[in-house]
ROTOR-212434 format. One record per atom (N, C-alpha, C): residue number from 0; x, y, z. Coordinates in steps of 0.05 Angstrom, whole numbers, plus 5000, padded with zeros to 4 digits. Last residue first. Layout:
<rolums>
+-------+------+------+------+
: vexza :    X :    Y :    Z :
+-------+------+------+------+
:   NUM :    X :    Y :    Z :
...
+-------+------+------+------+
</rolums>
This chain:
<rolums>
+-------+------+------+------+
: vexza :    X :    Y :    Z :
+-------+------+------+------+
:   222 : 5759 : 7615 : 2546 :
:   222 : 5759 : 7644 : 2556 :
:   222 : 5778 : 7626 : 2578 :
:   221 : 5723 : 7573 : 2524 :
:   221 : 5752 : 7578 : 2516 :
:   221 : 5768 : 7599 : 2521 :
:   220 : 5658 : 7601 : 2522 :
:   220 : 5673 : 7585 : 2518 :
:   220 : 5708 : 7584 : 2508 :
:   219 : 5656 : 7662 : 2564 :
:   219 : 5654 : 7652 : 2540 :
:   219 : 5672 : 7632 : 2529 :
:   218 : 5623 : 7668 : 2630 :
:   218 : 5643 : 7663 : 2611 :
:   218 : 5645 : 7654 : 2576 :
:   217 : 5586 : 7702 : 2668 :
:   217 : 5585 : 7680 : 2638 :
:   217 : 5607 : 7688 : 2622 :
:   216 : 5578 : 7708 : 2737 :
:   216 : 5599 : 7717 : 2711 :
:   216 : 5592 : 7693 : 2690 :
:   215 : 5517 : 7723 : 2760 :
:   215 : 5532 : 7699 : 2752 :
:   215 : 5552 : 7707 : 2736 :
:   214 : 5491 : 7764 : 2824 :
:   214 : 5503 : 7760 : 2791 :
:   214 : 5522 : 7730 : 2785 :
:   213 : 5436 : 7781 : 2864 :
:   213 : 5467 : 7760 : 2867 :
:   213 : 5462 : 7762 : 2828 :
:   212 : 5433 : 7847 : 2891 :
:   212 : 5431 : 7822 : 2878 :
:   212 : 5452 : 7812 : 2877 :
:   211 : 5441 : 7881 : 2924 :
:   211 : 5426 : 7870 : 2934 :
:   211 : 5414 : 7847 : 2914 :
:   210 : 5489 : 7907 : 2918 :
:   210 : 5468 : 7922 : 2920 :
:   210 : 5441 : 7900 : 2918 :
:   209 : 5519 : 7837 : 2894 :
:   209 : 5519 : 7873 : 2888 :
:   209 : 5496 : 7878 : 2895 :
:   208 : 5556 : 7790 : 2901 :
:   208 : 5528 : 7803 : 2909 :
:   208 : 5532 : 7825 : 2909 :
:   207 : 5575 : 7734 : 2846 :
:   207 : 5581 : 7764 : 2867 :
:   207 : 5547 : 7780 : 2872 :
:   206 : 5608 : 7674 : 2840 :
:   206 : 5584 : 7699 : 2846 :
:   206 : 5584 : 7712 : 2848 :
:   205 : 5637 : 7660 : 2773 :
:   205 : 5644 : 7657 : 2799 :
:   205 : 5609 : 7679 : 2802 :
:   204 : 5613 : 7624 : 2719 :
:   204 : 5628 : 7626 : 2738 :
:   204 : 5624 : 7632 : 2757 :
:   203 : 5594 : 7579 : 2669 :
:   203 : 5585 : 7598 : 2687 :
:   203 : 5607 : 7599 : 2719 :
:   202 : 5615 : 7587 : 2606 :
:   202 : 5611 : 7571 : 2624 :
:   202 : 5605 : 7588 : 2643 :
:   201 : 5585 : 7578 : 2533 :
:   201 : 5589 : 7582 : 2557 :
:   201 : 5592 : 7568 : 2578 :
:   200 : 5566 : 7587 : 2463 :
:   200 : 5582 : 7566 : 2483 :
:   200 : 5586 : 7584 : 2501 :
:   199 : 5506 : 7587 : 2435 :
:   199 : 5530 : 7604 : 2445 :
:   199 : 5534 : 7585 : 2472 :
:   198 : 5480 : 7551 : 2372 :
:   198 : 5487 : 7560 : 2402 :
:   198 : 5505 : 7570 : 2415 :
:   197 : 5465 : 7568 : 2310 :
:   197 : 5468 : 7556 : 2327 :
:   197 : 5486 : 7568 : 2346 :
:   196 : 5433 : 7612 : 2292 :
:   196 : 5440 : 7589 : 2275 :
:   196 : 5459 : 7573 : 2289 :
:   195 : 5367 : 7621 : 2315 :
:   195 : 5392 : 7620 : 2327 :
:   195 : 5409 : 7610 : 2300 :
:   194 : 5313 : 7623 : 2333 :
:   194 : 5320 : 7650 : 2316 :
:   194 : 5358 : 7658 : 2312 :
:   193 : 5303 : 7588 : 2357 :
:   193 : 5301 : 7576 : 2328 :
:   193 : 5304 : 7611 : 2316 :
:   192 : 5357 : 7584 : 2400 :
:   192 : 5334 : 7573 : 2403 :
:   192 : 5327 : 7588 : 2367 :
:   191 : 5399 : 7601 : 2456 :
:   191 : 5396 : 7592 : 2426 :
:   191 : 5367 : 7593 : 2436 :
:   190 : 5414 : 7633 : 2504 :
:   190 : 5442 : 7636 : 2493 :
:   190 : 5425 : 7606 : 2459 :
:   189 : 5399 : 7689 : 2539 :
:   189 : 5385 : 7680 : 2523 :
:   189 : 5407 : 7676 : 2496 :
:   188 : 5401 : 7713 : 2600 :
:   188 : 5417 : 7711 : 2584 :
:   188 : 5407 : 7690 : 2561 :
:   187 : 5365 : 7748 : 2648 :
:   187 : 5371 : 7724 : 2636 :
:   187 : 5390 : 7731 : 2611 :
:   186 : 5341 : 7770 : 2718 :
:   186 : 5355 : 7785 : 2681 :
:   186 : 5359 : 7755 : 2669 :
:   185 : 5289 : 7789 : 2759 :
:   185 : 5306 : 7773 : 2748 :
:   185 : 5317 : 7787 : 2718 :
:   184 : 5267 : 7830 : 2781 :
:   184 : 5262 : 7824 : 2795 :
:   184 : 5286 : 7796 : 2797 :
:   183 : 5254 : 7874 : 2744 :
:   183 : 5282 : 7875 : 2753 :
:   183 : 5283 : 7856 : 2775 :
:   182 : 5194 : 7881 : 2734 :
:   182 : 5202 : 7909 : 2756 :
:   182 : 5234 : 7900 : 2762 :
:   181 : 5188 : 7834 : 2703 :
:   181 : 5197 : 7862 : 2690 :
:   181 : 5195 : 7882 : 2711 :
:   180 : 5205 : 7780 : 2713 :
:   180 : 5209 : 7809 : 2733 :
:   180 : 5211 : 7829 : 2714 :
:   179 : 5160 : 7751 : 2685 :
:   179 : 5180 : 7759 : 2666 :
:   179 : 5194 : 7771 : 2685 :
:   178 : 5124 : 7737 : 2728 :
:   178 : 5123 : 7720 : 2709 :
:   178 : 5153 : 7724 : 2698 :
:   177 : 5148 : 7773 : 2791 :
:   177 : 5131 : 7774 : 2762 :
:   177 : 5142 : 7756 : 2746 :
:   176 : 5160 : 7744 : 2855 :
:   176 : 5161 : 7746 : 2836 :
:   176 : 5139 : 7754 : 2802 :
:   175 : 5148 : 7743 : 2917 :
:   175 : 5133 : 7739 : 2903 :
:   175 : 5140 : 7755 : 2871 :
:   174 : 5196 : 7739 : 2979 :
:   174 : 5163 : 7760 : 2964 :
:   174 : 5162 : 7750 : 2927 :
:   173 : 5206 : 7680 : 3016 :
:   173 : 5204 : 7715 : 2993 :
:   173 : 5180 : 7719 : 2976 :
:   172 : 5184 : 7644 : 3033 :
:   172 : 5182 : 7662 : 3043 :
:   172 : 5191 : 7688 : 3048 :
:   171 : 5188 : 7599 : 2982 :
:   171 : 5204 : 7599 : 3015 :
:   171 : 5204 : 7628 : 3019 :
:   170 : 5181 : 7631 : 2924 :
:   170 : 5208 : 7628 : 2948 :
:   170 : 5204 : 7621 : 2970 :
:   169 : 5118 : 7611 : 2883 :
:   169 : 5134 : 7630 : 2895 :
:   169 : 5165 : 7610 : 2914 :
:   168 : 5095 : 7584 : 2846 :
:   168 : 5100 : 7571 : 2877 :
:   168 : 5108 : 7592 : 2898 :
:   167 : 5107 : 7605 : 2799 :
:   167 : 5077 : 7596 : 2801 :
:   167 : 5080 : 7596 : 2843 :
:   166 : 5162 : 7596 : 2799 :
:   166 : 5149 : 7622 : 2802 :
:   166 : 5125 : 7614 : 2810 :
:   165 : 5169 : 7536 : 2793 :
:   165 : 5173 : 7547 : 2816 :
:   165 : 5162 : 7593 : 2810 :
:   164 : 5147 : 7541 : 2739 :
:   164 : 5122 : 7520 : 2761 :
:   164 : 5146 : 7536 : 2786 :
:   163 : 5185 : 7565 : 2708 :
:   163 : 5150 : 7567 : 2709 :
:   163 : 5140 : 7566 : 2732 :
:   162 : 5231 : 7521 : 2718 :
:   162 : 5232 : 7553 : 2724 :
:   162 : 5205 : 7568 : 2729 :
:   161 : 5211 : 7478 : 2691 :
:   161 : 5208 : 7484 : 2722 :
:   161 : 5213 : 7513 : 2737 :
:   160 : 5200 : 7498 : 2644 :
:   160 : 5179 : 7498 : 2653 :
:   160 : 5193 : 7495 : 2684 :
:   159 : 5258 : 7544 : 2637 :
:   159 : 5241 : 7525 : 2632 :
:   159 : 5214 : 7521 : 2641 :
:   158 : 5304 : 7578 : 2643 :
:   158 : 5283 : 7592 : 2647 :
:   158 : 5277 : 7564 : 2626 :
:   157 : 5359 : 7541 : 2683 :
:   157 : 5343 : 7544 : 2654 :
:   157 : 5328 : 7565 : 2664 :
:   156 : 5401 : 7589 : 2730 :
:   156 : 5385 : 7561 : 2730 :
:   156 : 5372 : 7569 : 2698 :
:   155 : 5447 : 7614 : 2739 :
:   155 : 5446 : 7585 : 2728 :
:   155 : 5422 : 7576 : 2719 :
:   154 : 5415 : 7624 : 2802 :
:   154 : 5437 : 7629 : 2799 :
:   154 : 5435 : 7612 : 2770 :
:   153 : 5394 : 7607 : 2857 :
:   153 : 5380 : 7606 : 2822 :
:   153 : 5394 : 7613 : 2804 :
:   152 : 5418 : 7607 : 2895 :
:   152 : 5422 : 7576 : 2878 :
:   152 : 5410 : 7575 : 2855 :
:   151 : 5408 : 7655 : 2919 :
:   151 : 5439 : 7657 : 2898 :
:   151 : 5436 : 7638 : 2885 :
:   150 : 5342 : 7663 : 2905 :
:   150 : 5360 : 7646 : 2922 :
:   150 : 5383 : 7651 : 2907 :
:   149 : 5293 : 7720 : 2901 :
:   149 : 5305 : 7688 : 2891 :
:   149 : 5330 : 7682 : 2909 :
:   148 : 5274 : 7767 : 2918 :
:   148 : 5248 : 7749 : 2912 :
:   148 : 5271 : 7718 : 2912 :
:   147 : 5313 : 7792 : 2939 :
:   147 : 5295 : 7795 : 2961 :
:   147 : 5271 : 7782 : 2941 :
:   146 : 5359 : 7792 : 2908 :
:   146 : 5357 : 7770 : 2932 :
:   146 : 5333 : 7775 : 2950 :
:   145 : 5341 : 7790 : 2847 :
:   145 : 5351 : 7795 : 2864 :
:   145 : 5339 : 7787 : 2886 :
:   144 : 5392 : 7763 : 2801 :
:   144 : 5365 : 7760 : 2818 :
:   144 : 5364 : 7781 : 2847 :
:   143 : 5419 : 7743 : 2739 :
:   143 : 5419 : 7767 : 2761 :
:   143 : 5390 : 7756 : 2771 :
:   142 : 5418 : 7701 : 2703 :
:   142 : 5437 : 7705 : 2702 :
:   142 : 5442 : 7735 : 2733 :
:   141 : 5388 : 7636 : 2684 :
:   141 : 5382 : 7660 : 2696 :
:   141 : 5417 : 7675 : 2698 :
:   140 : 5395 : 7621 : 2610 :
:   140 : 5394 : 7621 : 2644 :
:   140 : 5390 : 7640 : 2647 :
:   139 : 5348 : 7607 : 2553 :
:   139 : 5361 : 7620 : 2573 :
:   139 : 5372 : 7615 : 2593 :
:   138 : 5327 : 7582 : 2495 :
:   138 : 5330 : 7573 : 2522 :
:   138 : 5359 : 7591 : 2522 :
:   137 : 5265 : 7569 : 2455 :
:   137 : 5287 : 7587 : 2458 :
:   137 : 5301 : 7579 : 2494 :
:   136 : 5223 : 7542 : 2449 :
:   136 : 5243 : 7531 : 2441 :
:   136 : 5267 : 7546 : 2441 :
:   135 : 5167 : 7562 : 2450 :
:   135 : 5184 : 7562 : 2420 :
:   135 : 5210 : 7548 : 2416 :
:   134 : 5154 : 7563 : 2508 :
:   134 : 5142 : 7538 : 2479 :
:   134 : 5150 : 7535 : 2457 :
:   133 : 5180 : 7591 : 2525 :
:   133 : 5192 : 7567 : 2536 :
:   133 : 5182 : 7542 : 2514 :
:   132 : 5158 : 7647 : 2502 :
:   132 : 5188 : 7634 : 2501 :
:   132 : 5200 : 7604 : 2501 :
:   131 : 5106 : 7626 : 2530 :
:   131 : 5106 : 7624 : 2493 :
:   131 : 5136 : 7616 : 2489 :
:   130 : 5116 : 7629 : 2575 :
:   130 : 5108 : 7612 : 2559 :
:   130 : 5110 : 7606 : 2544 :
:   129 : 5113 : 7682 : 2587 :
:   129 : 5142 : 7674 : 2594 :
:   129 : 5130 : 7637 : 2573 :
:   128 : 5076 : 7702 : 2566 :
:   128 : 5096 : 7710 : 2548 :
:   128 : 5119 : 7691 : 2562 :
:   127 : 5038 : 7681 : 2601 :
:   127 : 5036 : 7666 : 2566 :
:   127 : 5062 : 7680 : 2562 :
:   126 : 5049 : 7724 : 2642 :
:   126 : 5052 : 7681 : 2649 :
:   126 : 5057 : 7672 : 2611 :
:   125 : 5043 : 7769 : 2631 :
:   125 : 5070 : 7758 : 2630 :
:   125 : 5065 : 7724 : 2630 :
:   124 : 5004 : 7788 : 2588 :
:   124 : 5006 : 7777 : 2597 :
:   124 : 5023 : 7761 : 2612 :
:   123 : 5009 : 7847 : 2548 :
:   123 : 5006 : 7816 : 2549 :
:   123 : 5014 : 7806 : 2576 :
:   122 : 5029 : 7905 : 2541 :
:   122 : 5009 : 7889 : 2551 :
:   122 : 4999 : 7852 : 2558 :
:   121 : 5072 : 7889 : 2490 :
:   121 : 5062 : 7900 : 2513 :
:   121 : 5028 : 7893 : 2511 :
:   120 : 5106 : 7863 : 2445 :
:   120 : 5100 : 7853 : 2482 :
:   120 : 5081 : 7864 : 2490 :
:   119 : 5118 : 7897 : 2412 :
:   119 : 5105 : 7875 : 2414 :
:   119 : 5103 : 7862 : 2436 :
:   118 : 5122 : 7961 : 2408 :
:   118 : 5122 : 7949 : 2424 :
:   118 : 5106 : 7925 : 2429 :
:   117 : 5170 : 8013 : 2364 :
:   117 : 5134 : 7988 : 2372 :
:   117 : 5146 : 7977 : 2387 :
:   116 : 5171 : 8084 : 2358 :
:   116 : 5181 : 8063 : 2369 :
:   116 : 5153 : 8043 : 2379 :
:   115 : 5195 : 8113 : 2297 :
:   115 : 5177 : 8101 : 2306 :
:   115 : 5181 : 8083 : 2330 :
:   114 : 5249 : 8166 : 2297 :
:   114 : 5242 : 8134 : 2286 :
:   114 : 5219 : 8136 : 2307 :
:   113 : 5275 : 8211 : 2313 :
:   113 : 5260 : 8212 : 2283 :
:   113 : 5253 : 8181 : 2278 :
:   112 : 5301 : 8225 : 2351 :
:   112 : 5321 : 8203 : 2330 :
:   112 : 5312 : 8218 : 2304 :
:   111 : 5251 : 8240 : 2386 :
:   111 : 5278 : 8258 : 2382 :
:   111 : 5300 : 8255 : 2372 :
:   110 : 5228 : 8191 : 2389 :
:   110 : 5215 : 8206 : 2372 :
:   110 : 5235 : 8235 : 2366 :
:   109 : 5264 : 8150 : 2419 :
:   109 : 5256 : 8159 : 2401 :
:   109 : 5244 : 8166 : 2373 :
:   108 : 5251 : 8184 : 2464 :
:   108 : 5275 : 8182 : 2460 :
:   108 : 5285 : 8175 : 2432 :
:   107 : 5197 : 8173 : 2482 :
:   107 : 5217 : 8199 : 2475 :
:   107 : 5239 : 8205 : 2456 :
:   106 : 5193 : 8120 : 2472 :
:   106 : 5177 : 8137 : 2453 :
:   106 : 5188 : 8168 : 2451 :
:   105 : 5217 : 8111 : 2520 :
:   105 : 5222 : 8092 : 2499 :
:   105 : 5223 : 8113 : 2476 :
:   104 : 5190 : 8138 : 2556 :
:   104 : 5228 : 8140 : 2550 :
:   104 : 5227 : 8129 : 2538 :
:   103 : 5142 : 8103 : 2553 :
:   103 : 5143 : 8137 : 2552 :
:   103 : 5175 : 8143 : 2542 :
:   102 : 5160 : 8063 : 2575 :
:   102 : 5154 : 8054 : 2546 :
:   102 : 5156 : 8094 : 2540 :
:   101 : 5171 : 8081 : 2626 :
:   101 : 5188 : 8065 : 2610 :
:   101 : 5190 : 8066 : 2579 :
:   100 : 5125 : 8081 : 2648 :
:   100 : 5139 : 8103 : 2650 :
:   100 : 5163 : 8099 : 2621 :
:    99 : 5088 : 8037 : 2646 :
:    99 : 5088 : 8060 : 2629 :
:    99 : 5114 : 8083 : 2629 :
:    98 : 5106 : 7974 : 2643 :
:    98 : 5122 : 7999 : 2665 :
:    98 : 5116 : 8014 : 2636 :
:    97 : 5098 : 7926 : 2612 :
:    97 : 5077 : 7939 : 2621 :
:    97 : 5087 : 7966 : 2646 :
:    96 : 5143 : 7917 : 2574 :
:    96 : 5118 : 7896 : 2574 :
:    96 : 5086 : 7917 : 2584 :
:    95 : 5187 : 7915 : 2521 :
:    95 : 5179 : 7926 : 2555 :
:    95 : 5148 : 7912 : 2552 :
:    94 : 5227 : 7902 : 2471 :
:    94 : 5216 : 7895 : 2493 :
:    94 : 5198 : 7888 : 2513 :
:    93 : 5219 : 7955 : 2413 :
:    93 : 5230 : 7953 : 2445 :
:    93 : 5207 : 7919 : 2465 :
:    92 : 5243 : 7963 : 2354 :
:    92 : 5231 : 7956 : 2367 :
:    92 : 5235 : 7953 : 2396 :
:    91 : 5241 : 8020 : 2310 :
:    91 : 5256 : 8016 : 2330 :
:    91 : 5235 : 7990 : 2348 :
:    90 : 5246 : 8038 : 2245 :
:    90 : 5224 : 8028 : 2259 :
:    90 : 5240 : 8023 : 2282 :
:    89 : 5275 : 8059 : 2210 :
:    89 : 5254 : 8074 : 2219 :
:    89 : 5233 : 8056 : 2240 :
:    88 : 5347 : 8055 : 2185 :
:    88 : 5321 : 8044 : 2198 :
:    88 : 5304 : 8072 : 2203 :
:    87 : 5390 : 8073 : 2156 :
:    87 : 5368 : 8069 : 2143 :
:    87 : 5342 : 8054 : 2158 :
:    86 : 5430 : 8098 : 2181 :
:    86 : 5432 : 8071 : 2165 :
:    86 : 5408 : 8063 : 2153 :
:    85 : 5413 : 8137 : 2204 :
:    85 : 5430 : 8132 : 2175 :
:    85 : 5427 : 8115 : 2162 :
:    84 : 5376 : 8117 : 2246 :
:    84 : 5372 : 8127 : 2229 :
:    84 : 5386 : 8127 : 2203 :
:    83 : 5430 : 8087 : 2278 :
:    83 : 5412 : 8069 : 2260 :
:    83 : 5393 : 8087 : 2247 :
:    82 : 5445 : 8134 : 2298 :
:    82 : 5466 : 8120 : 2277 :
:    82 : 5448 : 8104 : 2263 :
:    81 : 5410 : 8150 : 2330 :
:    81 : 5416 : 8168 : 2311 :
:    81 : 5435 : 8158 : 2283 :
:    80 : 5408 : 8114 : 2365 :
:    80 : 5392 : 8113 : 2341 :
:    80 : 5381 : 8135 : 2320 :
:    79 : 5464 : 8120 : 2386 :
:    79 : 5461 : 8097 : 2371 :
:    79 : 5431 : 8104 : 2354 :
:    78 : 5443 : 8171 : 2405 :
:    78 : 5466 : 8177 : 2392 :
:    78 : 5466 : 8157 : 2382 :
:    77 : 5414 : 8161 : 2450 :
:    77 : 5401 : 8170 : 2426 :
:    77 : 5421 : 8174 : 2399 :
:    76 : 5451 : 8134 : 2478 :
:    76 : 5426 : 8120 : 2472 :
:    76 : 5419 : 8132 : 2445 :
:    75 : 5481 : 8175 : 2509 :
:    75 : 5486 : 8153 : 2482 :
:    75 : 5474 : 8142 : 2466 :
:    74 : 5426 : 8201 : 2526 :
:    74 : 5453 : 8221 : 2501 :
:    74 : 5470 : 8192 : 2486 :
:    73 : 5424 : 8176 : 2567 :
:    73 : 5400 : 8181 : 2543 :
:    73 : 5415 : 8194 : 2520 :
:    72 : 5473 : 8163 : 2603 :
:    72 : 5459 : 8146 : 2584 :
:    72 : 5437 : 8149 : 2552 :
:    71 : 5499 : 8191 : 2627 :
:    71 : 5504 : 8200 : 2591 :
:    71 : 5484 : 8180 : 2583 :
:    70 : 5514 : 8185 : 2681 :
:    70 : 5506 : 8207 : 2673 :
:    70 : 5496 : 8210 : 2650 :
:    69 : 5540 : 8131 : 2683 :
:    69 : 5520 : 8140 : 2703 :
:    69 : 5502 : 8167 : 2693 :
:    68 : 5564 : 8113 : 2619 :
:    68 : 5562 : 8121 : 2641 :
:    68 : 5545 : 8126 : 2656 :
:    67 : 5567 : 8055 : 2560 :
:    67 : 5547 : 8090 : 2574 :
:    67 : 5562 : 8087 : 2599 :
:    66 : 5581 : 8045 : 2491 :
:    66 : 5586 : 8052 : 2517 :
:    66 : 5566 : 8075 : 2535 :
:    65 : 5543 : 8007 : 2452 :
:    65 : 5549 : 8029 : 2458 :
:    65 : 5552 : 8032 : 2483 :
:    64 : 5536 : 7973 : 2393 :
:    64 : 5550 : 7974 : 2422 :
:    64 : 5560 : 7999 : 2430 :
:    63 : 5509 : 7947 : 2336 :
:    63 : 5512 : 7964 : 2349 :
:    63 : 5517 : 7970 : 2381 :
:    62 : 5504 : 7882 : 2293 :
:    62 : 5509 : 7899 : 2330 :
:    62 : 5514 : 7931 : 2331 :
:    61 : 5467 : 7847 : 2253 :
:    61 : 5484 : 7871 : 2257 :
:    61 : 5490 : 7886 : 2290 :
:    60 : 5455 : 7782 : 2256 :
:    60 : 5440 : 7809 : 2259 :
:    60 : 5465 : 7823 : 2267 :
:    59 : 5450 : 7735 : 2258 :
:    59 : 5455 : 7738 : 2228 :
:    59 : 5447 : 7773 : 2234 :
:    58 : 5458 : 7700 : 2316 :
:    58 : 5427 : 7704 : 2296 :
:    58 : 5434 : 7729 : 2268 :
:    57 : 5503 : 7692 : 2320 :
:    57 : 5489 : 7673 : 2317 :
:    57 : 5464 : 7680 : 2306 :
:    56 : 5527 : 7750 : 2325 :
:    56 : 5527 : 7733 : 2310 :
:    56 : 5514 : 7706 : 2303 :
:    55 : 5491 : 7757 : 2365 :
:    55 : 5480 : 7780 : 2347 :
:    55 : 5492 : 7761 : 2320 :
:    54 : 5525 : 7732 : 2416 :
:    54 : 5490 : 7730 : 2408 :
:    54 : 5485 : 7745 : 2378 :
:    53 : 5571 : 7748 : 2402 :
:    53 : 5571 : 7723 : 2398 :
:    53 : 5538 : 7717 : 2392 :
:    52 : 5565 : 7805 : 2434 :
:    52 : 5561 : 7802 : 2400 :
:    52 : 5566 : 7770 : 2387 :
:    51 : 5543 : 7782 : 2482 :
:    51 : 5521 : 7803 : 2471 :
:    51 : 5533 : 7803 : 2435 :
:    50 : 5595 : 7768 : 2499 :
:    50 : 5574 : 7748 : 2495 :
:    50 : 5547 : 7756 : 2488 :
:    49 : 5625 : 7823 : 2502 :
:    49 : 5639 : 7794 : 2476 :
:    49 : 5612 : 7777 : 2475 :
:    48 : 5611 : 7845 : 2547 :
:    48 : 5596 : 7852 : 2504 :
:    48 : 5609 : 7828 : 2489 :
:    47 : 5578 : 7803 : 2590 :
:    47 : 5598 : 7811 : 2581 :
:    47 : 5595 : 7816 : 2549 :
:    46 : 5520 : 7818 : 2630 :
:    46 : 5539 : 7793 : 2611 :
:    46 : 5562 : 7810 : 2602 :
:    45 : 5494 : 7839 : 2675 :
:    45 : 5524 : 7833 : 2678 :
:    45 : 5536 : 7816 : 2663 :
:    44 : 5447 : 7861 : 2681 :
:    44 : 5450 : 7829 : 2664 :
:    44 : 5467 : 7824 : 2685 :
:    43 : 5451 : 7918 : 2693 :
:    43 : 5434 : 7898 : 2719 :
:    43 : 5439 : 7862 : 2705 :
:    42 : 5489 : 7929 : 2633 :
:    42 : 5473 : 7942 : 2651 :
:    42 : 5460 : 7924 : 2668 :
:    41 : 5538 : 7890 : 2601 :
:    41 : 5512 : 7893 : 2598 :
:    41 : 5492 : 7896 : 2622 :
:    40 : 5600 : 7913 : 2609 :
:    40 : 5586 : 7887 : 2617 :
:    40 : 5555 : 7906 : 2612 :
:    39 : 5650 : 7939 : 2615 :
:    39 : 5646 : 7927 : 2596 :
:    39 : 5619 : 7902 : 2594 :
:    38 : 5654 : 7969 : 2662 :
:    38 : 5657 : 7939 : 2669 :
:    38 : 5661 : 7920 : 2640 :
:    37 : 5662 : 8024 : 2653 :
:    37 : 5673 : 8016 : 2673 :
:    37 : 5676 : 7986 : 2666 :
:    36 : 5612 : 8027 : 2617 :
:    36 : 5642 : 8035 : 2613 :
:    36 : 5659 : 8026 : 2624 :
:    35 : 5558 : 7978 : 2600 :
:    35 : 5583 : 8005 : 2630 :
:    35 : 5605 : 7999 : 2610 :
:    34 : 5524 : 7980 : 2535 :
:    34 : 5551 : 7971 : 2557 :
:    34 : 5556 : 7989 : 2590 :
:    33 : 5465 : 7974 : 2501 :
:    33 : 5495 : 7990 : 2510 :
:    33 : 5505 : 7971 : 2538 :
:    32 : 5457 : 7958 : 2423 :
:    32 : 5462 : 7939 : 2461 :
:    32 : 5480 : 7962 : 2468 :
:    31 : 5416 : 7942 : 2380 :
:    31 : 5420 : 7963 : 2398 :
:    31 : 5425 : 7947 : 2417 :
:    30 : 5413 : 7908 : 2319 :
:    30 : 5412 : 7902 : 2353 :
:    30 : 5419 : 7936 : 2358 :
:    29 : 5389 : 7909 : 2250 :
:    29 : 5400 : 7921 : 2268 :
:    29 : 5387 : 7908 : 2303 :
:    28 : 5346 : 7884 : 2225 :
:    28 : 5368 : 7884 : 2221 :
:    28 : 5393 : 7894 : 2221 :
:    27 : 5297 : 7836 : 2224 :
:    27 : 5306 : 7854 : 2233 :
:    27 : 5341 : 7854 : 2233 :
:    26 : 5243 : 7832 : 2171 :
:    26 : 5273 : 7832 : 2179 :
:    26 : 5270 : 7845 : 2200 :
:    25 : 5170 : 7804 : 2178 :
:    25 : 5193 : 7832 : 2174 :
:    25 : 5216 : 7821 : 2185 :
:    24 : 5133 : 7779 : 2192 :
:    24 : 5137 : 7776 : 2162 :
:    24 : 5169 : 7801 : 2168 :
:    23 : 5125 : 7758 : 2245 :
:    23 : 5103 : 7772 : 2239 :
:    23 : 5115 : 7783 : 2202 :
:    22 : 5170 : 7735 : 2271 :
:    22 : 5145 : 7725 : 2250 :
:    22 : 5120 : 7729 : 2247 :
:    21 : 5199 : 7780 : 2270 :
:    21 : 5214 : 7764 : 2254 :
:    21 : 5188 : 7744 : 2247 :
:    20 : 5175 : 7799 : 2313 :
:    20 : 5178 : 7822 : 2293 :
:    20 : 5186 : 7797 : 2264 :
:    19 : 5171 : 7760 : 2351 :
:    19 : 5153 : 7761 : 2347 :
:    19 : 5153 : 7779 : 2324 :
:    18 : 5236 : 7760 : 2362 :
:    18 : 5228 : 7736 : 2348 :
:    18 : 5201 : 7748 : 2347 :
:    17 : 5250 : 7812 : 2387 :
:    17 : 5255 : 7806 : 2368 :
:    17 : 5242 : 7779 : 2342 :
:    16 : 5209 : 7797 : 2435 :
:    16 : 5200 : 7815 : 2420 :
:    16 : 5213 : 7814 : 2395 :
:    15 : 5246 : 7761 : 2453 :
:    15 : 5219 : 7745 : 2441 :
:    15 : 5206 : 7772 : 2430 :
:    14 : 5295 : 7790 : 2467 :
:    14 : 5301 : 7770 : 2442 :
:    14 : 5262 : 7757 : 2430 :
:    13 : 5267 : 7821 : 2494 :
:    13 : 5288 : 7829 : 2468 :
:    13 : 5292 : 7810 : 2464 :
:    12 : 5267 : 7784 : 2551 :
:    12 : 5246 : 7790 : 2529 :
:    12 : 5247 : 7803 : 2507 :
:    11 : 5312 : 7751 : 2557 :
:    11 : 5288 : 7730 : 2543 :
:    11 : 5269 : 7759 : 2532 :
:    10 : 5368 : 7785 : 2539 :
:    10 : 5350 : 7773 : 2553 :
:    10 : 5325 : 7762 : 2535 :
:     9 : 5403 : 7827 : 2502 :
:     9 : 5415 : 7794 : 2509 :
:     9 : 5397 : 7779 : 2530 :
:     8 : 5380 : 7870 : 2497 :
:     8 : 5390 : 7866 : 2528 :
:     8 : 5403 : 7842 : 2523 :
:     7 : 5364 : 7916 : 2441 :
:     7 : 5369 : 7885 : 2455 :
:     7 : 5388 : 7885 : 2483 :
:     6 : 5317 : 7938 : 2406 :
:     6 : 5326 : 7943 : 2433 :
:     6 : 5341 : 7924 : 2445 :
:     5 : 5319 : 7923 : 2342 :
:     5 : 5319 : 7923 : 2362 :
:     5 : 5336 : 7926 : 2393 :
:     4 : 5308 : 7955 : 2272 :
:     4 : 5331 : 7955 : 2294 :
:     4 : 5315 : 7942 : 2329 :
:     3 : 5289 : 7959 : 2207 :
:     3 : 5283 : 7955 : 2234 :
:     3 : 5305 : 7946 : 2253 :
:     2 : 5287 : 7995 : 2152 :
:     2 : 5298 : 7972 : 2160 :
:     2 : 5285 : 7973 : 2194 :
:     1 : 5242 : 8006 : 2084 :
:     1 : 5249 : 8014 : 2119 :
:     1 : 5264 : 7994 : 2130 :
:     0 : 5268 : 7986 : 2024 :
:     0 : 5239 : 7989 : 2046 :
:     0 : 5256 : 8000 : 2075 :
+-------+------+------+------+
</rolums>
């Protein structure tokens, strides 16, 4: 049987794409994740590579993790896809929702590797998708926010009904974010839910302001 992999950021969108794949009756065999060479962290999310590995362990899914730099992202990502294809993967799942150029990039790189690209969240209503994530009892924490949309104090918040309600209301004179932050307004780290064998333990660390974005350092439990 052909195997399936998920492009994995560690956030809610890739998690919901994985969950929908599982609920459709398919088995997810691999996660493909990229981290920055210079930091060992997920780009834009700022989450440590070790915490992504902890997610994979809790999900019981094999993780392939690749280090990327400023100029070699496509090349490295393609090498990961080729590695997956050699392992028997034929379908690659992405959590993209509505940014056409992102979808076209994913389809193009998958075609180069001989894989089919699948988008289980595509064209879904963002409010409904976020509600589904919360309703299905996944638990995630906000790890990065664009300061044009959110406050530093939003770091470390849980993605729950209160978060959803605040997204509906807007933030005190700030620009209004899309519900799922599909334009990069915010990023999350999923630490528990129905697909997890056990929750990921972590602590909230220091805050950093970088290129207009606030990030919180999540430290693995015991570190």
